[in-house]
C-alpha positions in Angstrom: 16.4 2.5 12.8 19.0 5.1 12.6 20.1 6.8 9.3 23.7 6.8 8.4 24.1 10.6 7.7 23.9 12.1 4.3 25.9 10.4 1.2 26.7 12.9 -1.1 26.9 12.0 -4.5 26.6 15.3 -6.3 28.5 15.9 -9.3 28.8 12.1 -10.3 27.3 10.8 -13.7 25.5 7.4 -14.4 26.3 4.6 -13.6 28.2 6.0 -10.5 25.5 6.9 -8.4 23.9 3.7 -8.4 27.3 1.7 -8.1 28.3 3.7 -5.1 24.9 3.4 -3.5 25.2 -0.5 -3.9 28.6 -0.4 -2.5 27.6 1.6 0.8 24.4 -0.6 1.1 26.3 -3.9 1.1 28.1 -3.0 4.1 25.4 -2.1 6.1 22.7 -4.1 8.1 19.5 -5.1 6.8 16.9 -2.3 7.8 19.3 0.4 8.2 18.6 3.5 6.3 20.8 5.4 3.6 20.1 9.1 2.4 21.8 9.9 -0.8 22.0 13.0 -2.9 22.8 13.4 -6.4 22.6 15.9 -9.1 22.6 13.1 -12.0 19.2 13.6 -13.7 19.0 9.9 -14.4 19.2 8.9 -10.6 15.6 9.7 -10.6 14.9 6.6 -13.0 18.0 4.7 -11.9 17.9 4.6 -7.9 14.2 3.7 -7.7 14.9 1.0 -10.6 18.1 -0.2 -8.5 16.4 -0.5 -5.1 13.2 -2.6 -6.8 15.9 -5.0 -8.3 17.7 -5.3 -5.0 14.8 -5.5 -2.5 15.4 -2.0 -0.9 12.8 0.4 0.0 12.8 4.0 -0.8 11.3 5.8 2.2 11.7 9.4 0.9 12.0 10.7 -2.8 12.6 14.4 -3.3 13.8 16.5 -5.9 16.0 19.3 -4.5 17.3 22.5 -6.1 20.2 20.6 -7.9 18.7 17.2 -8.2 17.4 14.6 -5.9 17.3 13.1 -2.4 16.2 9.7 -1.5 16.2 7.6 2.0 16.7 4.1 1.1 16.0 1.5 3.6 18.2 -1.8 3.3 16.3 -4.9 2.5 
């Protein structure tokens, strides 16, 4: 499945990374993948929790120099 490119959420503070990720995923087909990057330290907790609650799968979770990067597959 193709990834929709990088969704840059750097500079946004909680709860915006989760809210914007939710909105972007709503417009995608099941099985599609979305790569997000964030600088919010709480995203390391919030994004996995959001995915777990909403039935999405985290394919990749990695720390970057300035924050975190996640590859999410829409459930």
